[in-house]
matplotlib code that plots the C-alpha trace (Angstrom):
import matplotlib.pyplot as plt

x = [0.0, 3.0, 3.7, 0.2, 0.4, 4.1, 2.8, -0.2, 2.0, 4.4, 1.7, -0.6, 1.8, 5.3, 8.0, 7.4, 3.7, 1.4, -0.3, -3.6, -5.1, -8.2, -8.4, -4.7, -4.8, -1.2, 0.2, 0.9, 0.0, 2.2, 5.1, 5.5, 4.7, 7.6, 9.8, 9.5, 10.0, 6.2, 4.8, 2.1, -1.0, -2.9, -5.9, -6.5, -9.0, -7.7, -4.9, -3.0, -3.2, -2.0, 1.0, 1.9, 1.6, 3.8, 6.6, 6.1, 6.6, 9.5, 11.1, 10.3, 11.8, 15.0, 15.1, 14.6, 17.2, 19.8, 19.2, 18.1, 18.1, 16.7, 13.0, 12.5, 14.1, 11.7, 8.7, 9.9, 10.0, 13.7, 15.2, 16.2]
y = [0.0, 2.2, 2.4, 3.6, 6.2, 7.2, 7.7, 9.8, 12.1, 12.6, 13.1, 15.5, 17.4, 19.3, 19.3, 21.9, 21.7, 20.4, 17.1, 16.8, 13.5, 14.0, 10.2, 9.5, 6.1, 4.7, 7.7, 6.0, 9.1, 11.2, 8.8, 9.0, 12.8, 13.4, 11.1, 13.0, 16.5, 17.6, 18.7, 16.9, 17.4, 14.6, 13.9, 10.7, 9.9, 6.6, 7.0, 3.7, 4.7, 8.1, 6.6, 4.5, 7.3, 9.5, 6.7, 6.5, 10.2, 10.3, 7.4, 9.2, 12.4, 10.7, 9.2, 12.4, 14.2, 11.6, 11.8, 15.6, 19.0, 19.5, 19.0, 21.8, 24.4, 23.1, 23.6, 27.3, 27.7, 27.0, 24.9, 21.3]
z = [0.0, 0.6, -3.1, -4.0, -1.4, -2.7, -6.2, -5.0, -2.9, -5.7, -8.3, -6.4, -4.3, -4.8, -2.2, 0.5, 0.3, 3.0, 2.6, 5.0, 6.3, 8.3, 9.2, 9.7, 11.2, 11.6, 9.6, 6.2, 4.1, 6.5, 6.4, 2.5, 2.6, 5.0, 3.3, -0.1, 1.7, 2.0, 5.3, 7.0, 9.0, 10.3, 12.6, 14.3, 17.5, 18.5, 20.8, 19.8, 16.2, 17.0, 18.8, 15.9, 13.6, 15.7, 15.5, 11.9, 11.4, 13.3, 11.4, 8.2, 9.5, 10.4, 6.9, 5.2, 7.2, 6.5, 2.9, 2.3, 3.8, 7.0, 7.1, 9.5, 7.2, 4.5, 6.6, 7.1, 3.4, 2.7, -0.3, -0.5]

ax = plt.figure().add_subplot(projection="3d")
ax.plot(x, y, z, "-o")
ax.set_aspect("equal")
plt.show()
């Protein structure tokens, strides 16, 4: 499923843009968004899903920082 999400993120957003997921679940959309230089906003009501999503987003941010420009400078409008 991550492959489909990756294609959607790359097709319908550009690096630096924000991807919104109103029903985040475990954060698959957020994971792929952050990995490819997008900002992400997600909402989840179930605490266990939210906790897993937070772990997944942390992992994606680490992967992004290891291979690209600093994620937080991009969030502030910087360039990759």
